[in-house]
C-alpha positions in Angstrom: 103.6 108.8 103.4 101.6 112.1 103.6 104.7 114.1 102.9 105.6 112.0 99.9 102.1 112.3 98.5 102.0 116.0 99.1 105.3 116.6 97.3 104.4 114.4 94.4 101.0 116.1 94.1 102.5 119.6 94.0 105.1 118.6 91.4 102.7 116.7 89.2 99.9 119.3 89.3 102.4 122.1 88.6 104.0 120.4 85.7 100.7 119.3 84.2 99.4 122.8 84.3 102.3 124.3 82.3 101.6 125.2 78.7 102.4 122.4 76.3 103.3 123.2 72.7 104.3 120.9 69.9 106.7 122.4 67.4 107.9 121.5 63.9 111.3 122.4 62.6 111.1 125.0 59.9 113.6 126.4 57.5 116.7 128.1 58.9 116.3 126.4 62.3 113.1 128.3 63.0 110.4 126.5 64.9 106.6 126.9 64.5 103.7 125.4 66.4 102.5 122.2 64.9 98.8 122.5 65.7 97.9 120.4 62.6 100.1 117.4 63.8 98.2 114.3 64.7 99.6 114.1 68.3 98.9 117.8 69.1 95.2 117.1 70.0 96.2 114.1 72.2 98.8 116.1 74.2 97.1 119.5 74.2 93.4 118.7 74.5 92.2 115.2 75.2 94.2 112.0 75.0 91.1 109.9 75.4 87.4 110.2 76.4 88.1 109.4 80.0 90.7 112.1 80.8 91.8 115.6 80.0 95.3 116.6 78.9 95.9 117.9 82.4 94.9 114.6 84.1 96.9 112.6 81.5 100.1 114.6 82.1 99.5 114.7 85.9 99.2 110.9 85.9 102.4 110.4 83.8 104.3 112.7 86.1 103.0 110.9 89.2 104.2 107.6 87.8 107.5 109.1 86.9 108.1 110.5 90.3 107.0 107.4 92.3 108.3 104.6 90.1 111.0 106.2 88.0 109.2 105.8 84.6 106.0 106.6 82.8 104.6 105.1 79.6 101.7 106.0 77.3 100.7 104.1 74.3 98.3 104.9 71.5 96.5 101.7 70.5 94.6 101.8 67.2 92.9 99.2 65.0 93.5 98.7 61.3 91.2 101.6 60.4 93.3 103.9 62.5 90.6 104.1 65.2 91.0 103.6 68.9 89.2 100.5 70.1 86.1 101.1 72.1 87.0 98.7 75.0 90.7 99.1 75.5 90.5 97.2 78.9 90.2 93.9 77.0 93.5 94.4 75.2 96.3 92.2 76.5 
């Protein structure tokens, strides 16, 4: 089990540490960074108040490597706000 944990940790930390850029398609097939896109902050800086982008991507990669899939969901209320107690959502 230690070997599996070590391998998963190395892969997850390495991939989580890589630069992550979000691009939008421009004219003539040129791409430019989409820093003003709503999802940029979530992926690049802080997906929620409890984890950094690094921890978020590391967790997703760990789940992918160990269970074969990884999911993330943005849950918002009608005012486009994230609920304060997301643990009570079923």
